[in-house]
N, C-alpha and C positions, 0 to 999 in steps of 0.2 A: 532313431535308435541312439541312445547316449553311450559313447564309448567308455569302457571301463579300463583305465590304464592299469597294467600290472605294477606292483610295487617296484620302485627303482632297484636295479640289481646290476650295478656296473661290473662286478667281478664276472658274472655269467656273460655279460655283453662282451667283455674283453676276451673271454675264452672262445666265444662264437666268432669274433672277428679274427682271432689268431688262427683258428682252424680254417676259416675261409681263405685267409691270405696264404696259408700253407698249401692248401689242396684244391681250391675251386678255381677253375679256369673260366673267366667271365666272357660273355659275348661282346663283340664289337669294341674291345678295349685293349689298350696297351697295359699289360697286366701289372707292371710295376708303377704305373702312374695313376691308379685308381684307389679310392678309399671308400669301400662300400659301407653304408650304414647298417649296423646290426639292429634288426627289427625284432622287438619283443612281442608285439601283438598288433591286431588290427580288428576293427569293428565298424560297420557302417561306412562312413566316408572318411574315417581317420585311421592312422596307424601311429605307433609310438616306439621309441627306442628304449634301451635298457637303463638310460638315465632318467626316464620318465617324461622326456620331451615329446609332445604330441604334434602331429602334422595333419593338416587337412589335405587329402590326396586329390590334387587337380590333374592327376594322370590316369586315374582308375587302373592302377597297376601298370599295364601297358595298353590302356584303353580296352580293358576286358571286364573289370568288375562293374558291370552295368547296374547291378542291384546292390553294390557295396560288398564289404567283407562280412563273412560269417552270418549270412542271413539264416535264421534258425530253421526255416522250412526246407531250405536246400541242404543244410547240414544234416537234418533229420532224414531227408530222402536218401542221401549217400549212406548214412548209417544203416537204414532199413534195407537198402539194396545189398550192402556188404554182408548183412546177416543172412539174407536170402540166397544171393548168388553173386559172389564177388566178381567173377569173371567167366567168360565163355567164348568159344571160338566164333568168328564172324560168319561161318557158313550156316549157322542155325538161326531159326526164328526165336528171338528172345523178347519177352514182353517190354522191357525198358527200351530196347532198340526200336521195336516196331512202333511203340507209342511216341517216342521222340521223333521218328521219321514222319509219322502222321501229323503231329503238331507243327513241325517245321513246314511241311508241305502245305498245310492249311494257310500259312502266313506268307509264303513266297508269292511273288507276283505271277499272274497268268497261270499257265498250266505246267509250271515246274514242279511236278508231283513225284518224281523219283529222287531219292536221296542216297548218295554214296558217302559213307562216313569215313573221315580221316582223323588223324591225331591232332591236327592244327591247321593253320591257314596256309603255310607254305606248301604242305603236301596236298592241300585242297587245290591250290593253283596248279601244282604239278599234274595232278590227275585231270583237271579240266582241260589243260592244254594237250595232254595225251589223247583224251577223248576227241577233242576238236581235230587233231591231226589224223586220227584213225577214221573219224567220220567223213572227213573231206578228202583224205588221201593226199593232202598238201603238206609241205614242210615248214612254212614260215609263220611266225607270230609277230604281230605288230603291237607295240606297247608305247606308252607315253614317257617322255622325259618328265621329271618331277613326279615320280611314282615309286611305290614300294610294294613288292609282291611276295617277298620271302627270302630266306637265307640259304636255301638249298641250291645246288649248282644250276639247275634250270631257272628257278624263280629269281635268283640274284642276277642272272643274265637278263631276265625280263624286266627287272627293276630299272628305273631310270635315274636313280640318284647315285652319289659317289660311292656308296657301299658296293656298287657293282664292279668298280674299276679293277680291283685286285684279282677278281675271279673271272673277268670277262674273257672268254675263250675266242670270241669272234667267229665261232663256228656253231653257235647254238641255234641258228635259224631265227634270230631275233632282230627286228628292225625297229628303231625308235623314231617317234614323230613328236611334234609339238601339239599338246592339247591346249585348250584356251586357258588363259590366265590374264584377264584384262589389266590388272595392276602392273604386271611386267610383260606386256604383250610382245610376242615375237612377230606379230603381224602388223605393227604400226597402227593398230585400231584405235579409234577415238570413242567408240561406243561399244556396248556389249553386243549389239546386233552385228556390227562389223566384225568383232572378235569371233563370234559364232560362225558367221558365213565364211570368213577367211580360214578359220581352223578346219572347218569341214572341207573346204576346197583343198587345203594343204594335205589333209588325210587322203582324200580321193586321188590327188596327184601322186602321193607316195605309193598308193596301191597300184596305180597305173604304171609307174616306173619300176616297181618291184615285180610286176606281172600278176594280175588278179588271180590267175590260175595256180599261183604258187603260194597264196596266202591262206592259211587254215583259219586263223582267228585274229580278231582285234580284242585285246584285253585292256580294260580300264577299271580303275577304282571309280565307283559311282561318284563319290566325293573323295578326292585324294586326301589321305590322312597325314602321315608324317611329313609329306611334302608341303603341307601348309593349309589343309582344309579349304581347298579352292572349289567352291560351289560352282558347277558349270553353268554357263549362261543358258537362258531359256531356249529350247530347241536344239541344243547341241547333241544330247544323247539320242533324241529322236532322229536327228540327222545321221548319226553313226549307225543307228539301227537300219535306216533306209539304205545307206551305202553297203552295209554288210549283206542285206537282202539282195541288192542289185548284183553283187558279185559272188553270191553263194558262200560268204564268209561267216564263220561262227562268231557271234557276239558274246563275249564273256565279261560279266561284271563281277568285280572283286568287292564283296561286301564284308570282308573279314573284320574291318574296323568300323564301318558305317552301319552294320546291321544290328538288329535286335534292340531297337529303341533309341540308339545313339542320336539319330537325326530327328527324333520326335515322331517317327513313323517306324513300323516294323523293319522295313528296309528302305534305304535311301532311294532305290528305284521307284518307290511309291510316290515320291515327290515329283517325279518327272513323267509318270505314266508310261514307262518303258519296260518291256519284258525281254530280257536277254535269252540266249539259247542255253547258256550255262551260268550259274551264279555260285560263287564260293562264299563260305561263311566260316566263322570260328569264334574266338573271343567271347562276345556277349551271349552266345547261344546258351551257355550255362554259367556265365559270369566268371569263367576261368577256373571254377572250383576243381574240375578234373579235365585234363586236356581233351578237346574235341573240336573237330572241324568237319567240313563236308562240301559236297558239290550238289546243288539242286539242278536237275537235268530235264530238258524239254522232251516231249514225246518223240520228236524226230530223231534225236540223238540216242535216246533210250532204245528206239527201234533198231538202230544199227547193231546193237548188242543183244537183240532178242534171241537170235539163234547162232550168233557168233560170239565166242567167249570174249569178255573184256579182259585184256592182258594186264591186270593190275590189282593190287590188294595190299592190305596191311594186317599184321597179326592182331592189332588191337582195334580194327575198324568197328565202330559202334560199341565200344567197351561198355558193359552194363553200368558201371559206376558213373561214367561220364554221361551216358544217356539218361540215367535216373536223375542226375543233376540238371540236365537239360529240361526234362519233363517238369521238374519242380520249379526251375527258373521261369519257364514260360508260364506256368501256373501263377507264380508270384506276380509276374508282370501284368497278367490279366486281372488278378484279384485286386491288386493295389493301383491299377491304372498307371503303371510306370511310363508307358509310351506317351500317354496324354499329358502326364505330369512333366515329362521332358520337353514336350512341345510348348506347353504353357510357360514354363520357366524360361525357356529359350527366348520366346517372343516377348514376355512381359518383364523379365528381370535381367537375364544375361545380356541380350542384345542391346537394350537401352543403356545398361550400365557400362558396357565396353565402349559404346559410342561416346558416352559422356567422358570416359577416361581418355579416349582418343582426342577429344576436344581440349583437354588440359595438359596432355603430355606430348611434347614435341618428338619423343622417340617412337610414337605410334604412327605408322604410315597408313595402315588399313586395318579394318575389322571385318572378319568374314565368318560366317557360320550359320547354324540352325540347330534347334534342339539343344542337346548337351555336347555340341561338336563345334568348337569355335577356335579361332586363331587370331593373334595380333601380329602383324608384320612390323618388325622393329627397324627403324632407319636412323641414319645420322642427320638426314635432311628431308623434311616432308616434301619440299618442292622438287628437288632433284631425284628423290626416292633412293638415294644412295643407301645401301644396306648398312645396318649397324656394324656387321663384321663381313669380311669378304666371303665369297662362296666357298664352302667346305673349309672354313677357317679352323685352325688348331693352334694350340700353344698361346703365345702372346697375342697373335692376331685375333684369337677368339675371346680375349680377356673381357670385353664389355658384356658378352652374354654370360660368361662365368660369374661376373660381378652381379649381374641381375639375378641369376639363379641363386646365388648365395644370399642375397638380400631377401628373396622370397622365403627361403628356408629359415632365415633368422626371424621372420615374422610368422612362422608356423605354417607356411604354405609350401607343399612339395610341388614344384612346377614341372611341366613337360616342355622342355626347350629343344629346338632343333634348328641349327643354323641361325637364321635371323628371326625366328618365330617362337612365340610362347603360345602353347595350346591351352585352352580352357575346356577340360574334358573330365569333369567330376562324375561320380556315379549318376546314373539317370534318375535315381530316386533321392538325390540330394535334397535336403530341405532348403527352403527359402532363406532361413536364418544362416545355415551353413554357407550357402552361396554368398550371402552378403559379407560374412566373415572372410571368405576367400578373396572376394573382390576388393575388400579393404586392404588386405595384405598385398594383393597385386598392385594396387594403387601406390602403396609405399615402395614396393620394389621397382616400379617404373620410374620413380624419382631418381634412382641410381642410374638407370639406362639414360635418363635425360641428360645426365652429366657428360655423356659422350656425344651429344648432338652439337650441330653447328651453332 
């Protein structure tokens, strides 16, 4: 899809920017220290500003535009649904809602056939944990450091990265543990096999010392996203499944970022042959065109609420516009072979190209990923693995990453950077030519990062 830039209109851009700075309160930001780009339009894998500068989006928005911006079939489906039934309360059976649930259930692993709709990923995790606690009658939830599960009070406590700290109440019933990450192993492992075995032993020991009868759920991102796209070693998720079964603990997989083609499979769980008890989704379910998320539920947990009311709901659960967008998005992914496309380009283009970049740039410590879900770990020294910037760096301490991001933007690439990592997460239907354009820009930006290495 060839992007059609609007005619440059700096005056309108300035007005948009002024209104934003006067009235919009932005997430995760010191309000006076940010400078949001005023976006004039977007199409396919690109967006552009009011000066006419175009950017190749290697962030997929916030890893949600899995089929790119403004796909005509999804736009048409939203328009058609709005003309027929713009909204309706969640207690009724509505065609778009029923069809979206059916299509999602057909693609979830195993027998996760009941779908509870939410407005996004955070409230999907909120409700999954509520279901787990009510199903087991237990209070605690175990989650990993190096994780992100949402920004609501419960999910930010479940999160394992520094965004949790300011809101951590210490009373949320959350216990954190170390999941495997061979590049920066907490278990002094020398092989992936050791990392897997020691991480599983650590998890089971944590459960033993917390009291198995107090633990309702273990929640994991199938492949952690913002924390660094750390693909778990073979056998780890299967081992977690066994531990959860052993102690009657609900196994929750968070597929909000990894789901719907991002990993070259419908869900990342498909890569590991693991079926959780609950699975959360959002983002790519409808490419973010209208907010939608949900929880896919196993028969055992659904049965808990067969004759006992589930004490939870949302005004916009299964909103018709969002569900119509989901139906259309899944249809587009099937018709255009988007999942298979992401798998092929990941294996044949992105993976080899990133490994080649790693061989030439001393700032790249490791390449990780699959499908359209990749990360480069940036370092000052490849041998010592010293991070390019300190953990949770801000201000002057974070200058090397800021310089790298600025260089990428100067070359027409909008990067996804988080701490010491840059993610490569373009739309799953990105073309090979677009990928190569973005990788060339990434190559140029990495030269700036190289300037900070030993």
